[in-house]
PASEBA-1860 file (N, C-alpha, C; in nm, 3 decimals):
! residues 325
1> MSMQVTNQ> 0.742/17.566/2.773/0.646/17.450/2.734/0.672/17.308/2.843 ~ 0.559/17.275/2.911/0.603/17.191/3.001/0.488/17.066/2.945 ~ 0.462/16.900/3.054/0.391/16.838/3.034/0.241/16.948/3.122 ~ 0.288/17.034/3.173/0.185/17.081/3.289/0.072/17.148/3.129 ~ 0.128/17.206/3.056/0.085/17.274/2.971/-0.025/17.134/2.790 ~ 0.069/17.011/2.849/-0.028/16.916/2.761/-0.144/16.854/2.836 ~ -0.125/16.867/2.964/-0.215/16.818/3.076/-0.324/16.889/3.065 ~ -0.323/17.027/3.033/-0.416/17.142/3.047/-0.450/17.109/2.904
9> ILSNPVAR> -0.400/17.106/2.827/-0.528/17.043/2.648/-0.554/16.956/2.679 ~ -0.524/16.828/2.717/-0.576/16.657/2.743/-0.704/16.698/2.812 ~ -0.645/16.744/2.932/-0.790/16.681/3.091/-0.889/16.815/3.111 ~ -0.897/16.936/2.980/-0.992/17.034/3.032/-1.097/16.934/2.959 ~ -1.197/17.014/3.048/-1.355/16.971/2.964/-1.377/16.973/2.811 ~ -1.322/17.045/2.765/-1.353/17.070/2.585/-1.293/16.952/2.535 ~ -1.138/16.865/2.575/-1.110/16.788/2.510/-1.194/16.649/2.529 ~ -1.243/16.668/2.658/-1.347/16.536/2.705/-1.476/16.574/2.638
17> GLNILGDR> -1.510/16.678/2.583/-1.672/16.653/2.486/-1.568/16.632/2.350 ~ -1.500/16.622/2.300/-1.450/16.650/2.169/-1.411/16.482/2.129 ~ -1.348/16.419/2.273/-1.380/16.291/2.295/-1.501/16.207/2.250 ~ -1.595/16.258/2.277/-1.747/16.227/2.246/-1.777/16.260/2.070 ~ -1.772/16.361/2.102/-1.812/16.454/1.960/-1.743/16.481/1.853 ~ -1.600/16.501/1.853/-1.466/16.542/1.775/-1.499/16.434/1.629 ~ -1.594/16.429/1.570/-1.575/16.373/1.471/-1.709/16.421/1.389 ~ -1.693/16.408/1.226/-1.739/16.418/1.103/-1.896/16.396/1.133
25> WTILILRE> -1.900/16.263/1.130/-1.998/16.222/1.145/-2.105/16.194/1.256 ~ -2.009/16.206/1.412/-2.117/16.229/1.484/-2.220/16.372/1.463 ~ -2.107/16.473/1.461/-2.163/16.630/1.431/-2.278/16.655/1.298 ~ -2.276/16.566/1.242/-2.386/16.547/1.091/-2.464/16.506/1.101 ~ -2.475/16.390/1.223/-2.588/16.322/1.300/-2.658/16.409/1.386 ~ -2.560/16.439/1.479/-2.651/16.545/1.539/-2.733/16.690/1.493 ~ -2.657/16.721/1.408/-2.704/16.838/1.276/-2.850/16.833/1.243 ~ -2.884/16.701/1.175/-2.979/16.653/1.133/-3.091/16.610/1.275
33> AFLGQHRF> -3.039/16.577/1.374/-3.184/16.563/1.491/-3.189/16.718/1.544 ~ -3.124/16.772/1.506/-3.160/16.908/1.555/-3.245/17.012/1.440 ~ -3.234/16.897/1.297/-3.355/16.967/1.192/-3.470/16.931/1.249 ~ -3.456/16.830/1.294/-3.573/16.726/1.296/-3.583/16.615/1.223 ~ -3.475/16.563/1.193/-3.437/16.383/1.145/-3.462/16.299/1.277 ~ -3.553/16.165/1.226/-3.533/16.126/1.340/-3.495/15.968/1.280 ~ -3.475/15.948/1.148/-3.549/15.759/1.117/-3.380/15.750/1.009 ~ -3.326/15.621/1.059/-3.200/15.620/0.957/-3.224/15.670/0.842
41> EAFRTHTG> -3.314/15.629/0.780/-3.268/15.685/0.620/-3.276/15.839/0.585 ~ -3.357/15.901/0.657/-3.324/16.015/0.663/-3.134/16.033/0.710 ~ -3.148/16.020/0.824/-3.016/15.994/0.826/-2.898/15.967/0.747 ~ -2.907/15.893/0.686/-2.815/15.834/0.610/-2.845/15.931/0.463 ~ -2.903/15.958/0.414/-2.968/16.018/0.292/-2.875/16.196/0.296 ~ -2.899/16.232/0.468/-2.885/16.417/0.468/-2.699/16.390/0.504 ~ -2.631/16.260/0.551/-2.535/16.318/0.610/-2.426/16.242/0.537 ~ -2.496/16.100/0.429/-2.363/16.102/0.323/-2.323/15.982/0.373
49> ASRGTLSK> -2.339/15.931/0.500/-2.264/15.847/0.603/-2.332/15.620/0.554 ~ -2.260/15.596/0.510/-2.253/15.449/0.475/-2.318/15.379/0.561 ~ -2.403/15.242/0.574/-2.462/15.223/0.664/-2.411/15.158/0.796 ~ -2.278/15.088/0.787/-2.245/15.064/0.922/-2.202/15.163/0.944 ~ -2.094/15.253/0.905/-2.067/15.388/1.011/-2.173/15.473/1.075 ~ -2.326/15.473/1.003/-2.405/15.540/1.062/-2.452/15.482/1.170 ~ -2.481/15.296/1.206/-2.509/15.228/1.259/-2.405/15.258/1.406 ~ -2.338/15.239/1.404/-2.217/15.230/1.502/-2.213/15.376/1.569
57> RLESLVFL> -2.240/15.519/1.489/-2.228/15.633/1.525/-2.368/15.629/1.603 ~ -2.502/15.572/1.548/-2.613/15.633/1.639/-2.557/15.548/1.735 ~ -2.585/15.397/1.775/-2.535/15.338/1.856/-2.472/15.375/2.015 ~ -2.339/15.449/1.951/-2.262/15.512/2.051/-2.351/15.633/2.105 ~ -2.391/15.677/2.063/-2.494/15.818/2.076/-2.611/15.793/2.159 ~ -2.633/15.642/2.150/-2.758/15.602/2.229/-2.689/15.533/2.384 ~ -2.579/15.478/2.356/-2.497/15.467/2.430/-2.499/15.550/2.540 ~ -2.400/15.676/2.506/-2.337/15.782/2.577/-2.493/15.871/2.661
65> GILYKNPY> -2.613/15.854/2.596/-2.756/15.856/2.667/-2.765/16.002/2.584 ~ -2.728/16.042/2.426/-2.753/16.185/2.360/-2.894/16.156/2.300 ~ -2.877/16.024/2.216/-2.978/15.974/2.154/-3.086/15.855/2.249 ~ -3.157/15.850/2.196/-3.255/15.739/2.247/-3.362/15.632/2.166 ~ -3.407/15.521/2.144/-3.423/15.496/2.050/-3.590/15.448/2.081 ~ -3.636/15.470/2.004/-3.813/15.502/2.020/-3.877/15.405/1.906 ~ -3.930/15.286/1.913/-3.982/15.228/1.864/-4.124/15.282/1.744 ~ -4.113/15.255/1.615/-4.222/15.346/1.574/-4.264/15.242/1.447
73> QTAPLRFE> -4.269/15.109/1.491/-4.278/15.008/1.360/-4.314/14.875/1.469 ~ -4.356/14.768/1.425/-4.365/14.664/1.526/-4.328/14.573/1.428 ~ -4.405/14.534/1.282/-4.406/14.434/1.206/-4.365/14.497/1.052 ~ -4.167/14.487/1.062/-4.089/14.439/1.122/-4.053/14.543/1.190 ~ -3.948/14.537/1.310/-3.948/14.618/1.457/-3.828/14.732/1.377 ~ -3.914/14.820/1.385/-3.794/14.976/1.346/-3.767/15.087/1.471 ~ -3.705/15.129/1.455/-3.684/15.265/1.546/-3.664/15.400/1.501 ~ -3.696/15.497/1.571/-3.631/15.601/1.565/-3.552/15.659/1.652
81> YRLTDKGL> -3.496/15.797/1.666/-3.321/15.838/1.729/-3.380/15.960/1.774 ~ -3.444/15.985/1.871/-3.467/16.115/1.936/-3.372/16.177/2.047 ~ -3.343/16.304/2.024/-3.250/16.364/2.180/-3.302/16.366/2.289 ~ -3.226/16.268/2.341/-3.269/16.293/2.535/-3.233/16.479/2.580 ~ -3.267/16.457/2.692/-3.259/16.577/2.750/-3.097/16.628/2.744 ~ -3.019/16.503/2.755/-2.839/16.547/2.769/-2.805/16.574/2.615 ~ -2.904/16.547/2.508/-2.869/16.547/2.379/-2.916/16.697/2.376 ~ -3.027/16.768/2.434/-3.116/16.877/2.408/-2.976/16.982/2.438
89> GLYPWALL> -2.938/16.963/2.534/-2.827/17.028/2.645/-2.756/17.066/2.500 ~ -2.728/17.005/2.391/-2.612/17.045/2.320/-2.634/17.154/2.202 ~ -2.768/17.175/2.260/-2.810/17.281/2.158/-2.799/17.396/2.112 ~ -2.713/17.450/2.249/-2.626/17.611/2.243/-2.557/17.600/2.143 ~ -2.472/17.467/2.181/-2.333/17.449/2.088/-2.368/17.461/1.940 ~ -2.483/17.401/1.929/-2.520/17.359/1.786/-2.554/17.519/1.737 ~ -2.648/17.571/1.785/-2.673/17.721/1.713/-2.560/17.816/1.685 ~ -2.427/17.777/1.785/-2.311/17.865/1.723/-2.257/17.824/1.659
97> IWQWEHQW> -2.262/17.719/1.645/-2.190/17.654/1.493/-2.222/17.714/1.376 ~ -2.416/17.691/1.387/-2.462/17.720/1.277/-2.447/17.911/1.258 ~ -2.439/17.975/1.333/-2.393/18.066/1.329/-2.251/18.112/1.284 ~ -2.166/18.066/1.325/-2.045/18.080/1.272/-2.010/18.024/1.095 ~ -2.082/17.920/1.136/-2.084/17.892/0.927/-2.140/18.041/0.871 ~ -2.271/18.063/0.913/-2.311/18.166/0.810/-2.239/18.247/0.825 ~ -2.147/18.349/0.953/-2.087/18.473/0.941/-1.938/18.416/0.822 ~ -1.895/18.298/0.859/-1.735/18.293/0.808/-1.762/18.162/0.670
105> GGDAKEAG> -1.843/18.112/0.670/-1.854/18.034/0.602/-1.913/18.040/0.446 ~ -1.939/18.167/0.366/-1.986/18.245/0.288/-2.080/18.183/0.271 ~ -2.174/18.178/0.147/-2.323/18.185/0.140/-2.399/18.060/0.235 ~ -2.536/18.085/0.326/-2.543/18.006/0.371/-2.647/17.892/0.337 ~ -2.691/17.931/0.215/-2.772/17.811/0.087/-2.696/17.706/0.077 ~ -2.598/17.739/0.040/-2.457/17.665/0.029/-2.388/17.584/0.104 ~ -2.389/17.595/0.197/-2.342/17.553/0.336/-2.474/17.508/0.412 ~ -2.593/17.489/0.345/-2.671/17.424/0.354/-2.704/17.460/0.534
113> VPSQLYHA> -2.697/17.545/0.564/-2.764/17.551/0.719/-2.913/17.711/0.704 ~ -2.947/17.717/0.750/-3.089/17.828/0.784/-3.025/17.959/0.785 ~ -3.078/17.998/0.640/-2.978/18.138/0.631/-3.063/18.256/0.759 ~ -3.208/18.214/0.809/-3.207/18.271/0.959/-3.275/18.221/1.042 ~ -3.280/18.245/1.150/-3.350/18.155/1.260/-3.428/18.273/1.322 ~ -3.551/18.204/1.371/-3.645/18.250/1.460/-3.656/18.241/1.569 ~ -3.665/18.338/1.703/-3.718/18.310/1.827/-3.831/18.301/1.814 ~ -3.906/18.227/1.868/-4.057/18.199/1.865/-4.123/18.234/2.011
121> TASGHLLK> -4.090/18.337/2.043/-4.104/18.343/2.147/-4.265/18.432/2.135 ~ -4.315/18.498/2.269/-4.440/18.590/2.262/-4.462/18.721/2.157 ~ -4.327/18.749/2.167/-4.299/18.865/2.057/-4.305/18.848/1.920 ~ -4.211/18.713/1.920/-4.122/18.699/1.764/-4.060/18.750/1.728 ~ -3.888/18.754/1.665/-3.804/18.838/1.653/-3.721/18.725/1.554 ~ -3.635/18.814/1.511/-3.507/18.704/1.500/-3.424/18.705/1.526 ~ -3.346/18.599/1.527/-3.242/18.546/1.618/-3.110/18.514/1.595 ~ -3.033/18.606/1.676/-2.913/18.568/1.676/-2.842/18.555/1.779
129> PISVCRHC> -2.781/18.414/1.775/-2.747/18.348/1.965/-2.605/18.405/1.947 ~ -2.585/18.426/2.105/-2.483/18.503/2.139/-2.436/18.427/2.261 ~ -2.260/18.375/2.294/-2.248/18.308/2.398/-2.239/18.467/2.525 ~ -2.267/18.410/2.627/-2.223/18.518/2.728/-2.166/18.428/2.850 ~ -2.109/18.543/2.931/-2.109/18.527/3.082/-2.229/18.494/3.150 ~ -2.252/18.390/3.220/-2.368/18.356/3.299/-2.401/18.411/3.438 ~ -2.256/18.523/3.486/-2.267/18.568/3.582/-2.309/18.705/3.559 ~ -2.241/18.796/3.450/-2.231/18.956/3.439/-2.323/18.943/3.323
137> REPLHLDD> -2.332/18.852/3.219/-2.423/18.865/3.052/-2.345/18.961/2.968 ~ -2.231/18.973/3.023/-2.119/19.015/2.909/-2.126/18.906/2.757 ~ -2.081/18.955/2.666/-2.070/18.884/2.522/-1.937/18.814/2.593 ~ -1.939/18.671/2.558/-1.761/18.572/2.539/-1.658/18.634/2.447 ~ -1.573/18.701/2.502/-1.445/18.671/2.423/-1.320/18.609/2.480 ~ -1.252/18.566/2.360/-1.131/18.473/2.431/-1.020/18.581/2.487 ~ -1.016/18.683/2.438/-0.916/18.773/2.559/-0.958/18.821/2.718 ~ -1.108/18.814/2.721/-1.126/18.810/2.843/-1.149/18.708/2.928
145> VERVVNEN> -1.090/18.589/2.890/-1.092/18.481/2.983/-0.921/18.465/3.011 ~ -0.907/18.425/3.120/-0.752/18.371/3.176/-0.806/18.278/3.272 ~ -0.679/18.178/3.255/-0.676/18.045/3.295/-0.598/18.079/3.462 ~ -0.680/18.002/3.549/-0.607/17.965/3.655/-0.547/17.803/3.673 ~ -0.413/17.798/3.676/-0.361/17.632/3.708/-0.403/17.586/3.818 ~ -0.435/17.453/3.802/-0.468/17.412/3.955/-0.400/17.272/3.946 ~ -0.281/17.311/4.105/-0.139/17.275/4.071/-0.207/17.117/4.138 ~ -0.296/17.078/4.207/-0.313/16.964/4.231/-0.357/16.857/4.153
153> AEPASAKD> -0.385/16.868/4.003/-0.510/16.808/3.927/-0.375/16.713/3.907 ~ -0.445/16.593/3.816/-0.387/16.463/3.837/-0.308/16.496/3.656 ~ -0.185/16.475/3.635/-0.162/16.462/3.540/-0.180/16.422/3.406 ~ -0.199/16.459/3.279/-0.257/16.397/3.172/-0.173/16.273/3.118 ~ -0.191/16.171/3.041/-0.106/16.082/3.003/-0.048/16.102/2.861 ~ 0.050/16.139/2.811/0.093/16.186/2.696/0.028/16.010/2.564 ~ 0.017/15.901/2.663/-0.022/15.775/2.566/-0.152/15.817/2.492 ~ -0.286/15.876/2.640/-0.440/15.893/2.607/-0.438/16.017/2.513
161> LKAFGNQR> -0.332/16.102/2.521/-0.342/16.214/2.397/-0.328/16.186/2.260 ~ -0.244/16.075/2.241/-0.248/16.028/2.102/-0.317/15.963/2.059 ~ -0.370/15.840/2.176/-0.551/15.791/2.130/-0.632/15.883/2.119 ~ -0.644/16.011/2.185/-0.723/16.122/2.200/-0.751/16.148/2.003 ~ -0.604/16.215/1.990/-0.598/16.212/1.850/-0.557/16.158/1.705 ~ -0.580/16.025/1.782/-0.579/15.921/1.663/-0.717/15.908/1.571 ~ -0.678/15.966/1.489/-0.856/15.982/1.370/-0.762/16.045/1.220 ~ -0.828/15.975/1.128/-0.769/16.028/0.983/-0.882/16.143/0.933
169> RIRVESSG> -0.790/16.260/0.876/-0.882/16.345/0.862/-0.972/16.344/0.754 ~ -1.107/16.363/0.718/-1.210/16.341/0.626/-1.228/16.441/0.566 ~ -1.188/16.538/0.441/-1.250/16.671/0.407/-1.400/16.627/0.352 ~ -1.455/16.744/0.390/-1.542/16.755/0.292/-1.564/16.779/0.169 ~ -1.671/16.697/0.071/-1.582/16.716/-0.062/-1.740/16.854/-0.084 ~ -1.714/16.910/-0.236/-1.793/17.009/-0.216/-1.922/16.976/-0.295 ~ -1.937/16.815/-0.348/-2.056/16.774/-0.400/-2.146/16.761/-0.314 ~ -2.268/16.740/-0.371/-2.405/16.676/-0.248/-2.398/16.776/-0.177
177> DQPLAHII> -2.522/16.694/-0.056/-2.566/16.753/0.041/-2.430/16.759/0.143 ~ -2.378/16.875/0.207/-2.311/16.904/0.224/-2.264/17.034/0.338 ~ -2.396/17.036/0.415/-2.389/17.141/0.522/-2.291/17.169/0.607 ~ -2.245/17.294/0.660/-2.152/17.244/0.718/-2.024/17.249/0.673 ~ -1.988/17.217/0.523/-1.889/17.207/0.526/-1.780/17.303/0.526 ~ -1.764/17.415/0.560/-1.681/17.485/0.632/-1.632/17.457/0.761 ~ -1.678/17.462/0.857/-1.688/17.441/0.957/-1.655/17.295/1.003 ~ -1.694/17.207/0.918/-1.678/17.055/0.960/-1.510/17.016/0.964
185> DIIGDRWT> -1.467/17.081/0.848/-1.293/17.078/0.874/-1.220/17.100/0.970 ~ -1.246/17.172/1.070/-1.226/17.200/1.199/-1.253/17.136/1.288 ~ -1.376/17.124/1.314/-1.457/17.047/1.443/-1.489/16.909/1.398 ~ -1.475/16.850/1.311/-1.498/16.729/1.274/-1.345/16.643/1.284 ~ -1.255/16.672/1.324/-1.110/16.620/1.323/-1.057/16.678/1.428 ~ -1.007/16.541/1.555/-0.943/16.592/1.653/-0.813/16.657/1.667 ~ -0.747/16.628/1.586/-0.602/16.695/1.546/-0.618/16.802/1.539 ~ -0.721/16.880/1.443/-0.724/17.030/1.451/-0.774/17.055/1.542
193> LLLLAAAF> -0.828/17.021/1.612/-0.929/17.087/1.738/-0.853/17.097/1.857 ~ -0.732/17.022/1.871/-0.602/17.016/1.958/-0.544/17.140/1.952 ~ -0.514/17.147/1.814/-0.438/17.248/1.731/-0.466/17.379/1.779 ~ -0.630/17.370/1.786/-0.714/17.491/1.839/-0.678/17.522/1.971 ~ -0.744/17.407/2.067/-0.782/17.421/2.155/-0.576/17.468/2.261 ~ -0.487/17.383/2.168/-0.347/17.486/2.223/-0.339/17.622/2.214 ~ -0.363/17.674/2.065/-0.342/17.775/2.020/-0.456/17.876/2.153 ~ -0.549/17.886/2.190/-0.647/17.932/2.267/-0.557/17.956/2.432
201> IGLRRYDD> -0.477/17.805/2.482/-0.400/17.843/2.596/-0.226/17.918/2.542 ~ -0.232/17.939/2.446/-0.110/18.000/2.414/0.016/17.932/2.310 ~ -0.048/17.841/2.285/0.104/17.740/2.225/0.079/17.866/2.046 ~ 0.193/17.832/2.032/0.222/17.893/1.856/0.299/17.861/1.738 ~ 0.436/17.798/1.827/0.536/17.761/1.740/0.538/17.607/1.735 ~ 0.586/17.547/1.594/0.544/17.453/1.545/0.612/17.318/1.655 ~ 0.720/17.349/1.685/0.828/17.248/1.785/0.713/17.252/1.924 ~ 0.672/17.353/1.961/0.592/17.379/2.060/0.447/17.239/2.040
209> FRQQLGVA> 0.390/17.290/1.919/0.306/17.225/1.919/0.332/17.043/1.903 ~ 0.437/17.024/1.838/0.477/16.881/1.831/0.527/16.810/1.958 ~ 0.604/16.891/2.034/0.633/16.848/2.164/0.529/16.797/2.241 ~ 0.427/16.906/2.250/0.315/16.894/2.349/0.163/16.837/2.273 ~ 0.190/16.807/2.202/0.073/16.705/2.120/0.100/16.584/2.102 ~ 0.249/16.567/2.075/0.284/16.421/2.071/0.262/16.440/1.924 ~ 0.202/16.480/1.833/0.117/16.439/1.706/0.275/16.422/1.594 ~ 0.237/16.341/1.527/0.356/16.296/1.418/0.351/16.457/1.306
217> TNILADRL> 0.513/16.439/1.250/0.550/16.569/1.201/0.463/16.613/1.077 ~ 0.382/16.477/1.007/0.297/16.492/0.856/0.162/16.519/0.907 ~ 0.124/16.507/1.043/0.001/16.517/1.068/0.003/16.646/1.102 ~ 0.089/16.736/1.159/0.059/16.854/1.224/0.091/16.945/1.095 ~ 0.190/16.906/1.003/0.200/17.051/0.895/0.093/17.011/0.822 ~ -0.007/16.928/0.775/-0.086/16.903/0.722/-0.211/16.988/0.751 ~ -0.241/16.972/0.940/-0.349/17.001/0.990/-0.318/17.208/0.997 ~ -0.178/17.199/1.016/-0.111/17.363/1.045/-0.142/17.428/0.920
225> KLLVEMEV> -0.125/17.353/0.778/-0.178/17.417/0.634/-0.279/17.458/0.672 ~ -0.419/17.332/0.697/-0.539/17.365/0.660/-0.601/17.451/0.733 ~ -0.556/17.505/0.871/-0.578/17.610/0.961/-0.597/17.757/0.879 ~ -0.419/17.767/0.802/-0.394/17.906/0.729/-0.474/17.916/0.658 ~ -0.483/17.776/0.529/-0.589/17.812/0.425/-0.727/17.848/0.450 ~ -0.762/17.828/0.568/-0.914/17.809/0.644/-0.882/17.992/0.709 ~ -0.782/18.044/0.695/-0.752/18.185/0.789/-0.799/18.188/0.906 ~ -0.802/18.027/0.959/-0.797/18.065/1.087/-0.678/18.074/1.211
233> FSRHEYQS> -0.589/18.022/1.180/-0.433/18.086/1.193/-0.359/18.188/1.111 ~ -0.298/18.260/1.100/-0.172/18.327/1.036/-0.031/18.321/1.039 ~ 0.041/18.290/0.989/0.162/18.235/1.014/0.281/18.335/0.951 ~ 0.374/18.322/1.068/0.424/18.463/1.084/0.585/18.428/1.074 ~ 0.667/18.496/1.010/0.796/18.402/1.052/0.889/18.509/1.184 ~ 0.930/18.423/1.262/1.018/18.494/1.349/1.165/18.445/1.397 ~ 1.189/18.371/1.266/1.377/18.364/1.268/1.380/18.314/1.087 ~ 1.471/18.376/1.030/1.484/18.386/0.927/1.606/18.278/0.886
241> NPPRFEYQ> 1.717/18.242/1.005/1.857/18.170/0.950/1.858/18.035/1.097 ~ 1.821/17.965/1.050/1.703/17.888/0.932/1.590/17.945/0.975 ~ 1.489/17.933/0.867/1.337/18.003/0.880/1.289/17.922/1.015 ~ 1.235/17.985/1.052/1.131/17.946/1.157/0.960/18.065/1.139 ~ 0.869/17.918/1.215/0.748/18.018/1.195/0.645/17.987/1.303 ~ 0.584/18.074/1.335/0.471/18.089/1.448/0.332/18.108/1.395 ~ 0.285/18.045/1.482/0.092/18.017/1.407/0.013/18.093/1.513 ~ -0.016/18.198/1.445/-0.156/18.330/1.555/-0.275/18.294/1.470
249> LTEKGKSL> -0.371/18.338/1.602/-0.504/18.333/1.598/-0.575/18.458/1.496 ~ -0.626/18.424/1.406/-0.700/18.534/1.348/-0.825/18.574/1.472 ~ -0.884/18.741/1.404/-1.038/18.712/1.434/-1.120/18.607/1.403 ~ -1.112/18.533/1.290/-1.152/18.399/1.274/-1.155/18.277/1.376 ~ -1.052/18.288/1.384/-1.043/18.179/1.465/-1.022/18.189/1.629 ~ -1.012/18.302/1.663/-1.057/18.350/1.821/-1.262/18.354/1.802 ~ -1.313/18.402/1.693/-1.459/18.345/1.694/-1.504/18.251/1.729 ~ -1.397/18.115/1.737/-1.468/17.981/1.718/-1.410/17.954/1.891
257> YPQTMALR> -1.370/18.098/1.954/-1.408/17.978/2.107/-1.512/18.008/2.170 ~ -1.622/18.111/2.152/-1.739/18.064/2.234/-1.824/17.947/2.197 ~ -1.795/17.930/2.082/-1.890/17.765/2.052/-1.802/17.651/2.116 ~ -1.646/17.697/2.160/-1.576/17.572/2.218/-1.604/17.564/2.327 ~ -1.667/17.694/2.404/-1.695/17.689/2.562/-1.845/17.650/2.619 ~ -1.925/17.680/2.463/-2.013/17.620/2.493/-2.021/17.427/2.509 ~ -1.940/17.395/2.408/-1.947/17.224/2.470/-1.900/17.232/2.626 ~ -1.746/17.298/2.638/-1.725/17.334/2.790/-1.793/17.299/2.889
265> QWVLEWLP> -1.913/17.433/2.839/-2.053/17.401/2.957/-2.072/17.296/2.896 ~ -2.143/17.224/2.879/-2.234/17.122/2.844/-2.149/16.963/2.911 ~ -2.020/16.947/2.894/-1.969/16.852/2.946/-1.960/16.910/3.125 ~ -1.942/17.026/3.159/-1.964/17.041/3.286/-2.106/17.018/3.419 ~ -2.166/17.052/3.314/-2.307/17.003/3.355/-2.388/16.887/3.346 ~ -2.330/16.809/3.224/-2.385/16.673/3.171/-2.290/16.546/3.167 ~ -2.154/16.596/3.233/-2.095/16.450/3.244/-1.981/16.455/3.394 ~ -1.986/16.359/3.428/-1.923/16.329/3.556/-1.828/16.387/3.595
273> KVSHPFKL> -1.837/16.484/3.721/-1.707/16.570/3.713/-1.579/16.511/3.780 ~ -1.498/16.581/3.723/-1.337/16.551/3.752/-1.264/16.624/3.790 ~ -1.150/16.611/3.843/-1.075/16.739/3.883/-0.998/16.787/3.721 ~ -1.007/16.915/3.729/-0.948/16.968/3.602/-0.838/17.040/3.633 ~ -0.749/17.040/3.557/-0.598/17.156/3.546/-0.582/17.255/3.540 ~ -0.733/17.305/3.537/-0.680/17.464/3.530/-0.838/17.516/3.513 ~ -0.878/17.618/3.588/-1.017/17.678/3.585/-0.998/17.800/3.524 ~ -1.157/17.843/3.441/-1.147/17.977/3.365/-1.188/18.073/3.434
281> VHRTCGVE> -1.158/18.170/3.450/-1.158/18.320/3.529/-1.226/18.412/3.473 ~ -1.350/18.475/3.437/-1.422/18.588/3.350/-1.328/18.691/3.421 ~ -1.241/18.786/3.334/-1.194/18.859/3.404/-1.291/19.018/3.419 ~ -1.399/18.977/3.317/-1.482/19.137/3.332/-1.557/19.145/3.503 ~ -1.586/18.999/3.539/-1.632/19.009/3.649/-1.579/18.935/3.752 ~ -1.474/18.852/3.711/-1.407/18.824/3.836/-1.446/18.679/3.898 ~ -1.515/18.618/3.816/-1.575/18.491/3.866/-1.579/18.384/3.772 ~ -1.529/18.251/3.835/-1.515/18.129/3.786/-1.617/18.110/3.627
289> LATEVICE> -1.560/18.097/3.484/-1.642/18.132/3.406/-1.763/18.022/3.388 ~ -1.886/18.044/3.340/-2.005/17.992/3.303/-2.057/18.060/3.212 ~ -2.086/17.949/3.077/-2.155/18.021/2.951/-2.288/18.003/2.930 ~ -2.356/18.075/2.880/-2.470/18.076/2.836/-2.538/18.152/2.685 ~ -2.614/18.069/2.590/-2.628/18.108/2.496/-2.750/18.186/2.471 ~ -2.754/18.278/2.450/-2.884/18.420/2.463/-2.919/18.453/2.332 ~ -3.032/18.478/2.343/-3.097/18.554/2.175/-3.067/18.721/2.210 ~ -2.962/18.787/2.127/-2.939/18.892/2.122/-3.014/19.000/2.091
297> ACDEPVLA> -3.143/19.034/2.079/-3.199/19.087/2.060/-3.299/19.090/2.207 ~ -3.338/18.930/2.277/-3.400/18.957/2.397/-3.352/18.950/2.535 ~ -3.274/18.890/2.528/-3.126/18.849/2.603/-3.218/18.767/2.706 ~ -3.263/18.658/2.637/-3.351/18.557/2.704/-3.279/18.414/2.635 ~ -3.250/18.305/2.723/-3.200/18.183/2.681/-3.270/18.115/2.585 ~ -3.149/18.079/2.501/-3.264/18.006/2.357/-3.287/17.853/2.410 ~ -3.438/17.815/2.385/-3.486/17.676/2.367/-3.467/17.620/2.279 ~ -3.463/17.508/2.233/-3.468/17.435/2.097/-3.608/17.450/2.055
305> NEVRFAKL> -3.714/17.374/2.125/-3.814/17.417/2.089/-3.937/17.559/2.068 ~ -3.795/17.666/2.086/-3.844/17.833/2.062/-3.755/17.877/1.938 ~ -3.754/17.777/1.876/-3.643/17.829/1.705/-3.703/17.757/1.617 ~ -3.732/17.843/1.533/-3.750/17.833/1.369/-3.666/17.890/1.293 ~ -3.700/17.830/1.187/-3.653/17.855/1.044/-3.659/17.798/0.917 ~ -3.647/17.879/0.788/-3.731/17.878/0.690/-3.707/17.739/0.601 ~ -3.775/17.700/0.552/-3.731/17.569/0.476/-3.654/17.573/0.404 ~ -3.548/17.484/0.382/-3.429/17.466/0.297/-3.433/17.350/0.187
313> VYSDARGA> -3.423/17.393/0.070/-3.390/17.334/-0.035/-3.258/17.311/-0.105 ~ -3.233/17.176/-0.113/-3.146/17.147/-0.130/-3.072/17.006/-0.230 ~ -2.980/16.933/-0.286/-2.963/16.837/-0.351/-2.896/16.717/-0.262 ~ -2.969/16.602/-0.210/-2.870/16.530/-0.103/-2.742/16.437/-0.159 ~ -2.721/16.369/-0.059/-2.623/16.315/-0.096/-2.620/16.254/-0.220 ~ -2.723/16.157/-0.278/-2.714/16.091/-0.423/-2.756/16.185/-0.541 ~ -2.781/16.326/-0.503/-2.791/16.382/-0.581/-2.905/16.430/-0.637 ~ -3.007/16.398/-0.511/-3.177/16.389/-0.573/-3.227/16.553/-0.488
321> AGSRR> -3.318/16.613/-0.540/-3.362/16.704/-0.514/-3.457/16.676/-0.410 ~ -3.437/16.702/-0.265/-3.526/16.686/-0.148/-3.530/16.871/-0.069 ~ -3.665/16.831/0.034/-3.626/16.991/0.131/-3.608/16.957/0.253 ~ -3.594/17.054/0.274/-3.530/17.034/0.463/-3.644/17.136/0.556 ~ -3.667/17.130/0.638/-3.769/17.186/0.729/-3.735/17.167/0.872
END
């Protein structure tokens, strides 16, 4: 392994997206925005974020052009927060997160995600979002994608890598309103996601993770333990004296690849173009990878205004009964 691997992890579009969205509170705010919430108090109730934390994340999302502030009251002046076109561009990513949580996170009601989505087109039918190659329309799988290194790309900085991952992990507790409680432990922490991104490009061993990511040993041990506990990685001994282990992606771990690529696609379409260290080629059709999220039933792209879901009843972060729509 070499600095070339570090460059691939840090400089790729996924890492750029995670630098914006790889934060628990940001993901929860976007979840609420996609579920129809617009106002500060609604965001605070349903995410459990403190006022200070929520204010910072909302202002950051406005600054980044993902949300915009719309005045709904003049005396005193109050704003609601609505998704821009750039923000709506993240909807395919959000759909795949919901789908993954529904498939792998256990009971959908306990997870706080819609138990069933409906594609409200002319025919109207149940919706199962799937990620496909935009060129050949085949479903996307990790094993079908090849990474081709761009030798002329500028190298990544290890200092930048450490700054990117410098975030304390906050585990989601089981009490209160905790939608996406299973997946948020993975996608709401940058170090965990960096380990996942490293696994996607072939890293498996503890020393390789440590050397290539520049991660402290206590943080690395904690995140690897979490990913094994969540059955995203499986742990295998490859040397007995002294004992050494490698960490392999499980099928559950590989199933996170499509939503990761949906985030990558959003970065390519909405963030300023930069030189990336490698390109992805879809082996099935031999074309550089571009992804799209479609409805499995009708093969049509899924738009936010065409999705409906059943009303959810839950207990909010303060313990009061409420409903989602």
